[in-house]
LUMDO-390397 format. One line per field, with one value per atom (N, C-alpha, C): atom name; residue in three letters; x, y, z negated. Coordinates in Angstrom, 3 decimals. Atoms other than C-alpha are relative to their C-alpha. Layout:
name c(CA:...)
resn c(ala:...)
X c(X:...)
Y c(Y:...)
Z c(Z:...)
! end
This chain:
name c(N:CA:C:N:CA:C:N:CA:C:N:CA:C:N:CA:C:N:CA:C:N:CA:C:N:CA:C:N:CA:C:N:CA:C:N:CA:C:N:CA:C:N:CA:C:N:CA:C:N:CA:C:N:CA:C:N:CA:C:N:CA:C:N:CA:C:N:CA:C:N:CA:C:N:CA:C:N:CA:C:N:CA:C:N:CA:C:N:CA:C:N:CA:C:N:CA:C:N:CA:C:N:CA:C:N:CA:C:N:CA:C:N:CA:C:N:CA:C:N:CA:C:N:CA:C:N:CA:C:N:CA:C:N:CA:C:N:CA:C:N:CA:C:N:CA:C:N:CA:C:N:CA:C:N:CA:C:N:CA:C:N:CA:C:N:CA:C:N:CA:C:N:CA:C:N:CA:C:N:CA:C:N:CA:C:N:CA:C:N:CA:C:N:CA:C:N:CA:C:N:CA:C:N:CA:C:N:CA:C:N:CA:C:N:CA:C:N:CA:C:N:CA:C:N:CA:C:N:CA:C:N:CA:C:N:CA:C:N:CA:C:N:CA:C:N:CA:C:N:CA:C:N:CA:C:N:CA:C:N:CA:C:N:CA:C:N:CA:C:N:CA:C:N:CA:C:N:CA:C:N:CA:C:N:CA:C:N:CA:C:N:CA:C:N:CA:C:N:CA:C:N:CA:C:N:CA:C:N:CA:C:N:CA:C:N:CA:C:N:CA:C:N:CA:C:N:CA:C:N:CA:C:N:CA:C:N:CA:C:N:CA:C:N:CA:C:N:CA:C:N:CA:C:N:CA:C:N:CA:C:N:CA:C:N:CA:C:N:CA:C:N:CA:C:N:CA:C:N:CA:C:N:CA:C:N:CA:C:N:CA:C:N:CA:C:N:CA:C:N:CA:C:N:CA:C:N:CA:C:N:CA:C:N:CA:C:N:CA:C:N:CA:C:N:CA:C:N:CA:C:N:CA:C:N:CA:C:N:CA:C:N:CA:C:N:CA:C:N:CA:C:N:CA:C:N:CA:C:N:CA:C:N:CA:C:N:CA:C:N:CA:C:N:CA:C:N:CA:C:N:CA:C:N:CA:C:N:CA:C:N:CA:C:N:CA:C:N:CA:C:N:CA:C:N:CA:C:N:CA:C:N:CA:C:N:CA:C:N:CA:C:N:CA:C:N:CA:C:N:CA:C:N:CA:C:N:CA:C:N:CA:C:N:CA:C:N:CA:C:N:CA:C:N:CA:C:N:CA:C:N:CA:C:N:CA:C:N:CA:C:N:CA:C:N:CA:C:N:CA:C:N:CA:C:N:CA:C:N:CA:C:N:CA:C:N:CA:C:N:CA:C:N:CA:C:N:CA:C:N:CA:C:N:CA:C:N:CA:C:N:CA:C:N:CA:C:N:CA:C:N:CA:C:N:CA:C:N:CA:C:N:CA:C:N:CA:C:N:CA:C:N:CA:C:N:CA:C:N:CA:C:N:CA:C:N:CA:C:N:CA:C:N:CA:C:N:CA:C:N:CA:C:N:CA:C:N:CA:C:N:CA:C:N:CA:C:N:CA:C)
resn c(met:met:met:leu:leu:leu:ser:ser:ser:thr:thr:thr:leu:leu:leu:tyr:tyr:tyr:glu:glu:glu:ala:ala:ala:thr:thr:thr:gly:gly:gly:met:met:met:met:met:met:glu:glu:glu:val:val:val:ala:ala:ala:ala:ala:ala:arg:arg:arg:thr:thr:thr:gly:gly:gly:ala:ala:ala:glu:glu:glu:leu:leu:leu:asn:asn:asn:tyr:tyr:tyr:asp:asp:asp:leu:leu:leu:ser:ser:ser:ser:ser:ser:leu:leu:leu:arg:arg:arg:val:val:val:asp:asp:asp:cys:cys:cys:pro:pro:pro:gln:gln:gln:ala:ala:ala:arg:arg:arg:ala:ala:ala:leu:leu:leu:arg:arg:arg:thr:thr:thr:leu:leu:leu:asp:asp:asp:ile:ile:ile:ala:ala:ala:gly:gly:gly:ala:ala:ala:val:val:val:ala:ala:ala:his:his:his:ala:ala:ala:asp:asp:asp:ala:ala:ala:val:val:val:ile:ile:ile:asn:asn:asn:leu:leu:leu:pro:pro:pro:lys:lys:lys:leu:leu:leu:lys:lys:lys:thr:thr:thr:his:his:his:gly:gly:gly:leu:leu:leu:leu:leu:leu:gln:gln:gln:leu:leu:leu:thr:thr:thr:ala:ala:ala:ala:ala:ala:val:val:val:lys:lys:lys:asn:asn:asn:leu:leu:leu:phe:phe:phe:gly:gly:gly:val:val:val:val:val:val:pro:pro:pro:gly:gly:gly:leu:leu:leu:ile:ile:ile:lys:lys:lys:gly:gly:gly:ala:ala:ala:tyr:tyr:tyr:his:his:his:ala:ala:ala:arg:arg:arg:phe:phe:phe:pro:pro:pro:ser:ser:ser:val:val:val:glu:glu:glu:arg:arg:arg:phe:phe:phe:ser:ser:ser:thr:thr:thr:met:met:met:leu:leu:leu:val:val:val:asp:asp:asp:ile:ile:ile:val:val:val:gln:gln:gln:tyr:tyr:tyr:val:val:val:arg:arg:arg:pro:pro:pro:val:val:val:leu:leu:leu:asn:asn:asn:val:val:val:val:val:val:asp:asp:asp:ala:ala:ala:val:val:val:val:val:val:ala:ala:ala:met:met:met:glu:glu:glu:gly:gly:gly:asp:asp:asp:gly:gly:gly:pro:pro:pro:ser:ser:ser:ala:ala:ala:gly:gly:gly:thr:thr:thr:leu:leu:leu:arg:arg:arg:lys:lys:lys:val:val:val:gly:gly:gly:leu:leu:leu:leu:leu:leu:ile:ile:ile:ala:ala:ala:gly:gly:gly:gly:gly:gly:asp:asp:asp:ala:ala:ala:tyr:tyr:tyr:ala:ala:ala:val:val:val:asp:asp:asp:val:val:val:val:val:val:cys:cys:cys:ala:ala:ala:asp:asp:asp:val:val:val:ile:ile:ile:gly:gly:gly:met:met:met:ser:ser:ser:pro:pro:pro:gly:gly:gly:ser:ser:ser:val:val:val:gln:gln:gln:ser:ser:ser:ile:ile:ile:ala:ala:ala:ala:ala:ala:ala:ala:ala:val:val:val:arg:arg:arg:arg:arg:arg:gly:gly:gly:leu:leu:leu:ser:ser:ser:gly:gly:gly:val:val:val:arg:arg:arg:val:val:val:glu:glu:glu:asp:asp:asp:ile:ile:ile:glu:glu:glu:leu:leu:leu:his:his:his:gly:gly:gly:pro:pro:pro:ser:ser:ser:leu:leu:leu:ser:ser:ser:glu:glu:glu:val:val:val:arg:arg:arg:val:val:val:ala:ala:ala:pro:pro:pro:phe:phe:phe:arg:arg:arg:leu:leu:leu:pro:pro:pro:ser:ser:ser:thr:thr:thr)
X c(-0.997:146.442:1.380:-1.305:149.565:0.046:-0.010:148.526:0.196:-0.187:148.331:1.466:-1.417:151.829:0.874:-0.785:153.227:-0.142:0.241:151.650:0.777:-0.637:152.979:1.520:-1.459:156.529:0.573:-0.461:156.674:0.258:-0.278:157.008:-1.001:1.015:153.757:0.436:-0.434:155.138:1.195:-1.176:158.453:-0.409:0.458:156.660:-0.677:0.678:154.494:1.000:-1.001:157.540:0.930:-1.007:159.768:-0.585:0.589:157.322:0.273:-0.259:158.420:-1.321:1.207:155.907:0.043:0.068:154.850:-0.601:0.468:154.216:-1.265:1.238:150.657:-0.325:0.209:151.102:0.089:0.022:150.041:-0.128:0.138:149.968:1.187:-1.096:152.075:-0.128:0.045:153.001:0.989:-0.897:154.742:0.894:-0.968:157.912:0.815:-0.842:160.057:1.434:-1.406:163.537:0.754:-0.581:165.129:1.397:-1.362:168.647:0.060:0.022:167.539:0.320:-0.286:168.589:-1.160:1.120:165.534:-1.337:1.245:162.923:-0.080:0.219:161.666:-0.919:0.818:159.074:0.087:-0.098:159.161:-1.221:1.077:156.199:0.656:-0.722:157.290:-0.959:0.817:155.779:0.063:0.075:154.606:0.913:-0.841:156.433:1.458:-1.384:159.720:0.197:-0.112:159.079:0.056:0.064:158.370:1.026:-0.967:161.161:1.147:-1.179:163.982:1.248:-1.134:166.404:-0.482:0.360:166.217:1.164:-0.969:168.055:-0.471:0.297:168.148:0.465:-0.323:168.021:-0.266:0.211:168.400:0.538:-0.515:169.013:0.873:-0.909:171.922:-0.497:0.464:170.769:0.576:-0.217:171.639:-1.327:1.217:169.159:0.016:0.083:167.984:0.237:-0.162:167.990:1.323:-1.138:170.790:1.242:-1.029:172.997:0.007:-0.099:172.984:-1.103:0.888:170.347:0.510:-0.480:171.635:-0.482:0.429:171.622:-0.717:0.600:170.854:-1.360:1.260:168.158:-1.081:0.985:166.464:-0.811:0.707:165.539:-1.133:1.180:163.134:-1.248:1.101:160.978:-0.698:0.687:160.190:-1.137:1.092:157.965:-1.179:1.130:154.480:-0.469:0.608:153.053:-0.101:0.274:151.452:0.642:-0.646:153.175:1.329:-1.277:156.374:-0.122:0.199:154.928:0.059:-0.037:154.452:1.429:-1.393:158.089:0.772:-0.639:159.224:-0.364:0.437:157.160:0.635:-0.606:158.570:1.482:-1.453:162.162:0.329:-0.113:162.272:1.432:-1.372:166.000:0.751:-0.773:168.502:0.734:-0.720:170.424:-0.923:0.930:167.377:-0.523:0.475:166.122:1.072:-1.102:169.551:0.171:-0.071:169.629:-1.098:1.121:166.213:0.293:-0.345:167.486:0.977:-0.955:170.385:-0.717:0.807:167.906:-0.687:0.682:166.003:0.984:-1.007:169.160:0.377:-0.406:170.121:-1.088:1.084:166.692:-0.136:0.240:166.306:1.214:-1.247:169.963:-0.027:0.010:169.882:1.236:-1.139:172.063:0.816:-0.684:172.950:-0.618:0.430:172.763:0.587:-0.460:172.959:-0.494:0.367:173.012:0.093:0.048:171.937:0.536:-0.605:174.313:0.323:-0.185:174.085:-0.363:0.404:172.110:-0.444:0.282:172.028:-0.690:0.609:170.575:0.843:-0.729:172.409:-0.880:0.767:171.209:-1.114:1.102:167.826:-0.727:0.605:167.266:-0.694:0.077:165.653:-0.990:1.001:162.929:0.072:-0.005:163.723:1.392:-1.359:167.332:0.165:-0.366:169.115:0.655:-0.588:169.977:1.472:-1.439:173.670:0.494:-0.509:175.325:1.263:-1.167:177.749:0.502:-0.366:177.691:0.466:-0.462:178.147:-1.142:0.763:176.509:0.967:-0.844:177.898:-0.700:0.678:177.154:0.870:-0.709:178.057:-0.976:0.835:176.749:-0.191:0.049:177.388:-0.559:0.662:174.956:0.809:-0.769:177.184:1.241:-1.179:180.306:-0.382:0.480:178.323:-0.240:0.263:177.209:1.281:-1.299:180.785:0.604:-0.547:181.884:-0.802:0.837:178.919:0.360:-0.335:179.756:1.348:-1.324:183.404:-0.032:0.051:182.584:-0.534:0.612:180.481:0.597:-0.722:182.964:-0.538:0.585:181.156:0.817:-0.691:182.927:-0.940:0.911:181.436:-0.433:0.345:181.556:-1.052:1.028:179.254:-1.389:1.289:176.493:-0.548:0.488:174.310:-0.297:0.280:173.251:1.292:-1.298:176.913:0.523:-0.456:177.770:-0.711:0.753:175.008:0.531:-0.571:176.477:1.387:-1.329:179.975:-0.111:0.180:178.716:-0.291:0.325:177.534:1.059:-1.067:180.753:-0.325:0.428:179.044:0.692:-0.620:181.045:1.174:-1.033:184.095:-0.323:0.234:184.412:1.096:-1.126:187.586:-0.227:0.151:187.188:1.216:-1.212:190.741:-0.169:0.231:189.384:-1.013:1.026:186.860:0.652:-0.525:187.776:-0.831:0.693:186.906:0.371:-0.223:186.534:-0.465:0.352:186.374:1.003:-0.942:187.946:0.331:-0.385:189.811:-0.885:0.826:187.953:0.536:-0.560:190.359:-0.473:0.484:189.025:-1.469:1.453:185.343:-0.542:0.479:185.160:-0.417:0.486:183.193:0.221:-0.089:183.337:-1.038:0.899:181.742:-1.437:1.426:177.955:-0.366:0.586:176.063:-0.890:0.752:174.616:-1.360:1.313:171.022:0.142:-0.045:170.324:-0.301:0.287:169.088:1.177)
Y c(-0.807:80.034:-0.669:0.634:78.347:-1.342:1.305:74.958:0.163:-0.271:76.447:0.314:-0.345:77.909:-1.237:1.211:74.660:-0.967:0.863:72.761:0.503:-0.585:75.158:-0.088:0.023:75.128:-1.397:1.373:71.359:-0.433:0.348:71.494:-1.016:0.954:69.557:-1.425:1.332:66.629:-0.473:0.357:66.706:-0.365:0.288:66.813:-1.363:1.299:63.845:-1.140:1.040:61.887:-0.193:0.065:62.730:0.016:-0.123:63.233:1.340:-1.329:66.847:0.695:-0.722:69.056:1.410:-1.335:72.175:0.980:-1.028:75.416:0.679:-0.692:76.768:1.127:-1.031:79.337:1.381:-1.352:82.746:1.067:-0.955:84.380:0.962:-0.929:87.382:0.515:-0.581:88.962:1.139:-1.137:92.032:-0.331:0.327:91.489:1.241:-1.107:93.882:-0.197:0.021:94.761:1.059:-1.044:96.628:0.456:-0.362:96.587:0.646:-0.515:97.904:1.492:-1.428:101.273:0.720:-0.626:101.894:-0.612:0.718:99.264:-0.290:0.384:99.170:-1.218:1.202:96.611:-0.469:0.605:94.233:-0.853:0.879:92.736:-1.159:1.153:89.209:-1.156:1.172:86.124:-0.989:0.933:83.665:-1.204:1.176:80.770:0.291:-0.374:82.657:0.201:-0.280:83.815:-1.285:1.244:80.242:-1.049:0.974:78.542:-0.219:0.300:76.794:0.636:-0.602:78.125:0.485:-0.566:80.195:-0.193:0.097:79.337:0.971:-1.107:82.315:-0.379:0.458:81.498:1.098:-1.079:84.674:-0.325:0.007:85.143:1.244:-1.145:87.442:0.917:-0.983:90.631:1.377:-1.410:94.267:0.574:-0.555:96.580:1.520:-1.428:100.089:0.875:-0.810:101.319:-0.288:0.396:99.355:-0.391:0.483:98.449:-1.524:1.459:94.765:-0.576:0.760:92.363:-1.427:1.365:89.149:-0.424:0.566:87.756:1.004:-0.976:90.933:0.459:-0.530:92.372:-1.074:1.058:89.001:-0.196:0.199:88.913:0.999:-0.875:91.797:-0.840:0.909:88.888:-0.555:0.465:88.022:0.931:-0.948:91.126:-0.425:0.523:89.958:0.937:-0.600:90.870:1.507:-1.411:94.296:0.916:-0.828:95.500:0.540:-0.471:95.829:1.428:-1.348:98.927:1.049:-0.928:100.593:0.206:-0.133:99.887:0.889:-0.885:101.510:1.457:-1.360:104.571:0.535:-0.409:104.644:0.281:-0.121:104.365:0.375:-0.351:106.327:0.222:-0.237:107.158:-1.327:1.238:104.525:-0.325:0.245:104.977:-0.588:0.505:104.461:-1.390:1.303:101.559:-1.063:0.936:99.896:-0.301:0.202:100.400:-0.952:0.881:98.741:-1.442:1.353:95.776:-0.672:0.565:95.292:-0.372:0.346:95.391:-1.353:1.269:92.539:-1.168:1.068:90.477:-0.326:0.211:90.983:-0.681:0.682:89.825:-1.451:1.342:86.834:-0.907:0.753:85.712:-1.340:1.263:83.152:-0.834:0.883:80.128:-0.281:0.246:79.782:0.886:-0.817:82.046:-0.635:0.635:80.378:0.846:-0.890:82.842:-0.763:0.622:81.423:1.009:-0.832:83.063:-0.842:0.818:80.310:0.859:-1.033:82.754:1.182:-1.194:86.267:1.037:-1.080:89.599:1.257:-1.269:92.789:1.090:-1.110:96.231:0.416:-0.563:97.444:-1.054:0.934:94.805:0.760:1.444:93.456:-0.680:0.685:92.849:0.325:-0.392:94.606:-0.066:0.094:93.633:-1.064:0.982:91.249:-1.198:1.193:87.657:-0.102:0.109:86.938:-1.281:1.252:83.546:0.278:-0.099:83.461:-1.404:1.387:79.744:-0.323:0.211:79.970:-0.139:-0.089:79.207:0.576:-0.658:81.484:-0.143:0.335:80.326:0.310:-0.243:81.208:0.311:-0.273:81.745:1.471:-1.440:85.508:0.683:-0.613:87.353:1.155:-1.151:90.423:-0.449:0.514:88.466:-0.599:0.571:86.600:1.115:-1.110:89.925:0.681:-0.567:91.262:-0.845:0.890:88.212:0.135:-0.155:88.533:1.273:-1.274:92.187:-0.101:0.128:91.376:-0.841:0.912:88.524:0.702:-0.658:90.806:1.374:-1.224:93.687:1.249:-1.131:95.906:0.249:-0.307:97.696:-0.279:0.310:96.188:1.226:-1.201:99.575:0.867:-0.788:101.029:-0.597:0.658:98.557:0.516:-0.714:100.447:-0.902:0.905:97.434:-0.452:0.330:96.472:1.207:-1.218:100.085:0.191:-0.129:100.076:-0.970:0.978:96.923:0.439:-0.489:98.443:1.103:-1.092:101.553:-0.526:0.586:99.250:-0.986:0.896:97.255:-1.463:1.373:94.121:-0.640:0.515:93.778:0.879:-0.774:94.873:0.025:-0.048:95.515:-0.713:0.643:93.566:-1.503:1.449:90.108:-0.732:0.620:89.450:-0.393:0.284:89.383:-1.125:1.048:86.625:-1.353:1.350:82.951:-0.672:0.567:81.375:-1.467:1.398:77.735:-0.179:0.191:76.493:0.718:-0.654:78.120:1.411:-1.359:81.401:0.992:-1.018:84.603:0.364:-0.334:85.256:-0.970:0.991:82.077:0.198:-0.052:82.946:1.401:-1.354:86.721:0.078:-0.198:87.767:1.456:-1.396:90.908:0.809:-0.780:93.744:0.062:-0.070:93.721:1.442:-1.284:96.556:0.438:-0.489:98.712:0.538:-0.574:99.951:1.430:-1.355:103.117:1.060:-0.945:104.714:0.119)
Z c(-0.676:-80.708:-0.064:0.119:-82.098:0.703:-0.661:-80.782:1.509:-1.428:-77.258:0.290:-0.161:-77.673:-0.142:0.213:-79.044:1.178:-1.153:-76.145:1.214:-1.181:-73.476:-0.053:0.122:-74.847:-0.166:0.139:-75.230:-1.430:1.396:-79.004:-0.547:0.449:-79.500:0.329:-0.443:-77.521:-0.817:0.794:-79.396:-1.422:1.359:-82.756:-0.071:-0.013:-81.803:0.112:-0.220:-80.689:-1.196:1.057:-83.651:-1.409:1.331:-86.504:-0.665:0.553:-86.984:-0.319:0.410:-88.762:0.582:-0.588:-86.843:-1.008:0.921:-88.692:0.547:-0.368:-88.558:-0.977:1.020:-91.349:0.644:-0.570:-90.012:-1.090:1.099:-93.455:-0.024:0.248:-94.415:-1.418:1.330:-97.682:-0.091:0.223:-99.027:-1.182:1.042:-101.045:-0.346:0.451:-103.072:0.466:-0.418:-101.806:-0.801:0.855:-104.730:0.412:-0.392:-103.231:1.385:-1.366:-99.838:0.038:-0.200:-98.418:0.683:-0.723:-96.222:-0.398:0.307:-97.152:-1.487:1.396:-100.713:-0.079:-0.123:-99.663:1.445:-1.332:-96.699:0.249:-0.450:-94.880:0.728:-0.528:-94.060:0.263:-0.321:-92.431:-1.153:1.116:-95.066:0.181:-0.253:-93.420:-0.303:0.279:-93.727:-1.500:1.437:-97.290:-0.821:0.763:-98.423:0.446:-0.525:-96.452:-0.971:0.807:-98.277:0.608:-0.701:-95.658:1.355:-1.308:-92.482:0.952:-1.090:-89.271:1.076:-0.902:-86.917:1.407:-1.365:-83.159:1.036:-0.974:-81.070:1.391:-1.363:-77.363:0.151:-0.157:-76.407:1.116:-0.980:-74.685:-0.339:0.276:-74.303:-0.481:0.605:-76.018:0.125:-0.254:-75.166:-1.210:1.212:-78.769:-0.704:0.831:-80.439:0.787:-0.920:-77.429:0.109:0.000:-78.473:-0.879:0.867:-79.747:-0.040:0.229:-81.244:-1.385:1.283:-84.801:-0.896:0.918:-86.769:0.498:-0.521:-84.518:0.065:-0.126:-84.070:-1.280:1.261:-87.754:-0.208:0.019:-87.130:0.285:-0.296:-85.963:-1.228:1.211:-89.597:-0.382:0.248:-89.701:0.862:-0.768:-88.675:1.116:-1.182:-85.252:0.096:-0.234:-85.092:-1.027:1.023:-88.269:0.513:-0.559:-86.226:0.525:-0.528:-84.549:-1.094:1.130:-87.934:-0.482:0.416:-88.778:0.973:-0.979:-85.538:-0.278:0.294:-86.487:-1.285:1.276:-90.044:0.124:-0.141:-88.852:1.450:-1.427:-85.571:0.491:-0.461:-85.510:0.046:-0.143:-84.447:-1.295:1.249:-87.705:-1.069:1.009:-89.936:0.374:-0.448:-87.827:-0.256:0.225:-88.042:-1.481:1.448:-91.818:-0.454:0.318:-92.032:0.428:-0.456:-89.994:-0.962:0.954:-92.397:-1.297:1.180:-95.304:0.195:-0.274:-93.632:-0.052:0.028:-93.095:-1.443:1.391:-96.738:-0.820:0.708:-97.883:0.471:-0.557:-95.549:-0.200:0.146:-95.713:0.745:-0.761:-92.887:-0.299:0.285:-93.546:1.253:-1.270:-89.865:1.067:-1.139:-86.810:1.248:-1.239:-83.387:1.164:-1.102:-80.494:1.316:-1.326:-77.148:1.014:-1.033:-74.698:1.226:-1.203:-72.091:1.207:-0.955:-69.960:-0.832:0.791:-71.423:0.883:-0.777:-70.293:-0.153:0.022:-69.352:0.602:-0.552:-68.353:-0.941:0.777:-69.518:-0.823:0.934:-72.175:-1.115:0.099:-74.135:0.935:-0.824:-71.548:1.483:-1.413:-68.265:0.608:-0.504:-67.744:1.069:-1.011:-65.397:-0.689:0.594:-66.268:0.373:-0.214:-66.624:-0.670:0.557:-67.101:-0.809:0.867:-70.028:-0.344:0.228:-70.833:-1.408:1.372:-74.608:-0.993:1.238:-77.919:-1.016:0.993:-80.637:-1.341:1.252:-84.166:-1.202:1.249:-87.724:-1.115:1.159:-91.210:-0.285:0.243:-91.235:1.244:-1.157:-88.955:0.572:-0.482:-88.765:0.767:-0.692:-87.826:1.348:-1.262:-85.178:1.015:-0.915:-83.679:0.457:-0.395:-83.714:1.123:-1.035:-81.710:1.291:-1.198:-79.326:0.759:-0.639:-78.661:0.711:-0.592:-78.018:1.272:-1.153:-75.629:1.241:-1.168:-73.399:0.279:-0.328:-73.402:-0.653:0.704:-75.862:-1.268:1.246:-78.709:-1.162:1.107:-81.894:-0.797:0.761:-83.611:0.659:-0.699:-80.947:-0.154:0.219:-81.842:-1.329:1.179:-84.290:-1.189:1.114:-86.350:-0.681:0.594:-86.860:-0.772:0.673:-87.722:-1.339:1.260:-90.368:-1.044:0.932:-91.930:-0.463:0.357:-91.859:-1.048:0.968:-93.707:-1.403:1.295:-96.495:-0.494:0.420:-96.677:0.199:-0.232:-95.345:1.196:-1.226:-92.138:0.380:-0.663:-90.268:1.483:-1.447:-86.550:0.785:-0.671:-85.781:0.108:-0.175:-84.269:-0.561:0.539:-85.460:-1.468:1.419:-89.032:-0.219:0.092:-88.261:0.300:-0.226:-88.591:1.091:-1.155:-85.243:0.187:-0.353:-84.233:1.442:-1.405:-80.654:0.878:-0.919:-77.616:-0.464:0.355:-78.016:0.742:-0.644:-77.203:1.379:-1.311:-74.339:1.082:-0.963:-72.695:0.356:-0.209:-73.022:0.277:-0.297:-72.563:1.460:-1.362:-69.506:0.396:-0.446:-67.384:-0.773:0.852:-69.385:0.526:-0.334:-69.451:0.386:-0.333:-67.820:-1.153:1.150:-70.594:0.423:-0.331:-70.799:0.529:-0.564:-68.820:-1.040:1.080:-72.049:-0.944)
! end
């Protein structure tokens, strides 16, 4: 299964050319999260659990439940396949689901978050929206700060993004882009017209 995916996406060819080692670990394990607010245990992909460091590579989209999916929401991907459905059932409210996402970020602690906002999605994301050119890569070591910047760039109030709000409640983030050290062009140069929000 993975070899077919690696072949279709071109990763097999790149690995052969560069000597990179592809991951074939489909194992999962359950880990304790004693500092979590919603998750006391986390089901996590074995490859992530055993990694020396995690680099988080999300795509920027609007999201029907959370308003925005970027660095924080993308880490839900560490939960193996079909188990994700059980997590949605366990945490049905947006507040509880957002708290669970922050628990995952705090456990995984990615060393770098690189949001692909070259072409993003607005409207009924994360899968039924409309493509929108933004032309940016937004990167940083703090997943919450990265999401605050992403929200600001697309005309969304960071405090309205539930995953950011959950981090703010725990003292892990603020909502002001002015409090974030930025490198590269100023936000006034890269902001786009406000994204269309999900109909939900």
